[in-house]
C-alpha positions in Angstrom: -51.4 -14.9 -14.6 -49.1 -14.3 -17.6 -45.8 -13.4 -16.0 -43.1 -15.1 -14.0 -40.5 -13.0 -12.2 -37.1 -14.2 -11.1 -33.7 -12.9 -10.1 -34.3 -11.4 -6.7 -32.2 -12.0 -3.7 -30.3 -10.6 -0.8 -27.6 -8.0 -1.6 -25.7 -5.4 0.2 -26.3 -1.7 -0.3 -24.4 -0.5 -3.3 -24.7 -3.9 -5.0 -26.6 -5.0 -8.2 -29.2 -7.4 -9.2 -30.9 -8.2 -12.6 -34.5 -9.2 -12.6 -36.1 -11.2 -15.4 -39.8 -11.5 -16.3 -41.0 -14.1 -18.8 -44.4 -13.4 -20.2 -46.9 -15.5 -22.1 -48.8 -12.5 -23.4 -49.9 -13.2 -27.0 -49.4 -9.6 -27.9 -46.2 -9.2 -25.9 -44.3 -7.3 -28.6 -47.1 -4.7 -28.9 -47.9 -4.1 -25.2 -46.1 -1.8 -22.9 -44.6 -3.5 -19.9 -43.4 -2.3 -16.5 -41.8 -3.3 -13.3 -43.7 -2.6 -10.1 -42.7 -3.0 -6.5 -44.6 -3.6 -3.4 -43.7 -2.9 0.2 -46.0 -4.1 2.9 -48.3 -1.3 4.1 -47.6 0.8 1.0 -49.2 1.1 -2.5 -47.7 -0.8 -5.4 -45.3 1.5 -7.2 -44.4 1.5 -10.9 -40.6 1.9 -11.0 -39.9 1.4 -14.7 -41.9 1.0 -17.9 -41.1 0.4 -21.6 -43.2 0.5 -24.8 -43.4 -2.5 -27.1 -40.7 -1.2 -29.5 -38.6 0.2 -26.6 -39.0 3.6 -28.0 -40.3 5.1 -24.8 -38.9 4.4 -21.4 -39.9 5.9 -18.1 -38.5 5.6 -14.5 -39.7 6.6 -11.1 -37.7 9.4 -9.7 -36.6 7.2 -6.9 -34.7 4.8 -9.3 -33.7 7.1 -12.1 -30.0 6.7 -12.9 -29.7 3.4 -11.0 -32.2 1.1 -12.7 -32.4 0.1 -16.4 -35.4 -1.6 -18.0 -35.1 -3.5 -21.3 -36.9 -6.1 -23.2 -36.4 -8.9 -25.7 -39.5 -9.4 -27.7 -38.2 -12.6 -29.4 -38.0 -14.1 -25.9 -41.1 -12.4 -24.5 -38.9 -11.2 -21.6 -38.5 -8.0 -19.7 -35.4 -7.2 -17.6 -34.7 -4.8 -14.8 -31.0 -4.1 -14.1 -30.7 -2.6 -10.7 -27.4 -1.0 -9.7 -26.4 1.1 -6.7 -29.1 -0.6 -4.6 -30.3 1.1 -1.5 -32.1 -0.3 1.5 -35.2 1.5 0.5 -35.3 -0.6 -2.7 -36.2 -3.6 -0.6 -39.6 -4.9 -1.9 -41.3 -7.6 -3.9 -40.9 -6.8 -7.6 -43.5 -7.7 -10.2 -43.9 -7.2 -13.9 -47.2 -6.5 -15.7 -48.7 -4.4 -18.4 -48.8 -0.6 -18.2 -51.2 1.8 -19.8 -50.4 4.2 -22.5 -52.0 7.7 -22.2 -52.0 10.0 -25.1 -52.6 13.7 -25.1 -53.9 15.8 -28.0 -50.6 17.6 -28.4 -48.2 14.6 -28.5 -47.8 11.2 -30.1 -45.5 10.1 -27.4 -47.4 8.0 -24.8 -47.2 8.6 -21.1 -46.8 5.3 -19.4 -48.9 4.9 -16.3 -49.6 2.1 -13.9 -52.3 -0.4 -14.5 -54.4 -1.9 -11.7 -54.2 -5.4 -13.2 -56.7 -8.0 -12.0 -54.0 -10.6 -11.7 -50.3 -10.6 -10.7 -47.5 -13.1 -10.6 -45.8 -14.2 -7.5 -43.1 -11.6 -7.8 -39.5 -11.8 -6.7 -38.2 -10.6 -3.4 -35.4 -8.1 -3.4 -33.7 -7.4 0.0 -31.0 -4.8 0.3 -29.0 -4.9 3.6 -27.1 -2.0 5.0 
């Protein structure tokens, strides 16, 4: 396990939280990273992803316009600013690597989820109505 997530908590709908992920990945500044969330009974969902140089950022439609992912390579840290939270954002949030897919017609990678073999403990986010 390379990552430690923090910053979760209980917040009312409409509120904000900022999640932090510290990572011990030797190649942190090169690897694309993402925030995933897991709701019991559902598949883990990639909600936001960012390339090593922050040049490409991707969001799930469900969080677009409300969440902002960023990273500080000097601190090996990834952040997720979550605003206008909704009850459906309630989940355990994890950070991990994401995969970069390249097509033959573009040099811009498509960031996709990675079924990683190990995960951190995550941080619980609970949004009340």
